[in-house]
C-alpha positions, 0 to 999 in steps of 0.5 A, a space after each residue: 499499499 503506497 503513503 499518501 505524500 500530502 500526508 507524509 509531508 505534513 507529518 515531516 513538517 510538523 515533526 520538524 516544526 516541533 524540533 524546531 521549536 524544543 531547540 529554540 525554546 532551549 536557545 533561549 533560556 540559554 541566552 537569557 542565562 548568559 545574560 543574568 550568569 554575572 549576576 545571578 550565578 550559575 544556578 540560573 542556568 538551570 532556573 530558566 532551563 528547566 521550563 524550557 524543557 517542560 515546554 518541549 517536553 509537554 508541547 513537542 514530544 518525546 523526541 524533541 525533549 530528549 534533544 532538549 536535555 542533551 543540549 540544554 546538559 551540554 551547555 551547562 556543563 561547557 556553556 558557562 565555564 571558562 576556557 582554560 577550565 572546560 576540562 576541569 573535574 565538577 565540584 560536588 555542588 556543581 555535580 549535585 546541581 547537575 543530577 537534580 536537573 537531570 532528574 527534573 528533567 526526566 520526571 518532567 519528559 515521564 509525566 508529559 509522555 504519559 499525559 500524551 499517552 493518555 490524551 492519545 487513548 482518550 482520543 481512540 476512545 472518542 473516536 470509537 465512540 463517534 462512530 457508534 453514535 454515527 452507526 446508531 444514528 444511522 439505523 435510527 434515520 432507516 428505521 424512521 424512514 421505514 416507519 414513514 413509508 408504513 404510515 403512508 402506506 397505511 393511509 392510502 388503504 384507509 382511504 381505498 377501504 373507504 372508496 370500497 365500502 362507499 361503492 359497496 353501500 351505495 352500489 349493493 344496500 342502496 339498491 336493495 333498499 329501493 327495490 323494497 321500498 317499491 315492493 311496499 310501495 306496491 303492496 300499500 296500494 293493493 290493501 290500502 281499505 285495511 287502514 291498520 296494514 296501511 298505516 303500518 305499511 306507511 311507517 315501514 315505507 318511511 323507515 325504509 326511506 330513512 334507512 335509504 338516507 342513512 345509507 346514502 349519508 354514510 356512504 357519502 361521508 367515508 367518501 364523497 363521490 364529489 371529490 373524486 367527480 368534480 372535485 374540491 370545491 363542489 365537495 367542500 361545499 356540499 359537505 359544509 352545507 350539511 355540517 351546518 344543518 346538522 351541527 347548528 354552527 354557522 360555516 363561512 366558505 371562503 373559496 375562490 370561484 375559480 379554484 382549480 382541480 388539484 391531484 387526487 391525494 391532494 384534494 383527499 388530504 384538504 378535504 380530510 383536514 377540513 373535516 377533521 378541524 369542523 368535527 373537532 370545533 363541534 365537539 369541543 370549542 364550544 364556537 357558534 360559528 366556524 371560518 375557512 378559507 382557501 387560496 391557491 397561488 405559486 404552486 402552494 394550496 393554503 388553508 385556514 380553519 378558524 372558530 371563536 370558542 374557549 380554544 385549546 386549554 393551556 396544559 394540552 397546549 404545553 402537553 402538545 409543544 413538550 412531548 409532541 404527542 397531541 391527539 390522534 386527529 391531529 396527529 393524522 392529519 399532520 402525518 397526511 400532509 406530511 407524506 405530501 411535503 405539507 404543513 399544519 400549524 396551531 394557534 390557539 389562545 382564549 379566544 379561538 383557534 386558528 389552523 393553518 395548513 400549507 400544501 405544496 401542488 407539483 402540477 398546474 391545476 385545472 378549473 373544475 368541470 361543473 358537476 351536477 351535485 348528487 340527489 343528497 340533501 344537506 340534512 342527510 350529508 
């Protein structure tokens, strides 16, 4: 395996710099000691050299430290001695000072080398910990991605199942009830002279009509056919009229006349959000009015649903902001919008609640073609 030339040059440059700094520190101490020798004596050289040795040991490494000690010993032995006495035998006091300096220098180098090895172990342990954290983070990201894909699939299956149930109720049960209603009408005509039987048949006929209306209502609420046939505008107007009649809540729907068609998933998401918000207003807010405003601009749909109720309690808002675990309805709305790249914001106080939805639209929608509203009264819706 070849060696990286850039890395080798960088390591060589660092090593040379460490040796240069170590030698510079010793030379500086010697120069200062030479200047102070006549005033402070020979011992000043040891005092000044020890900080230089400590600097080399702590910041330059083992090799530069040994070079610094050798250079310091050579200059201590011969740097401050007159030329005629260069090779004289050291006195006991000088020998003790030299040995004390050498011992102190070795202790400093040993301590610095021990610290350096401990730091290296800590760096390796930190690197292993960071690698482990990155692996765990990658596993967590993969798990979150799988969970998001599963949530999207569950929402899609839920919509498909609603469509299937709505078709089954309308096509099978609705047809059978219509046939039964015709049979009862024929029987009622034949035995109209019998008042009691006629009254019973009239009551049965009314019950059948109510059951037919109820089945049609359930079918349309599960998945309004207008949503697929005429688009979001017609479906929302139909639903809002029925909701206002049932709940006695005045709903103001601000929807442009030229509001175009959206992708199928986007129309379903907006309709479900409005449906869920109106249900929450009816159940929890106590507001007598509700306002819905839809706008489409710059490839984005903005929906605002507001009421003038009692708002969300402070403890509930604190729970939603701290733990991130709102109710099932709000969590479902946010998940449905997030799968399409949209967002949901909630602003609530003591005088009402405002929910703002932003949903990006990739394609430019076309105006919805006028299609007749199905024969379902607002009261039944």
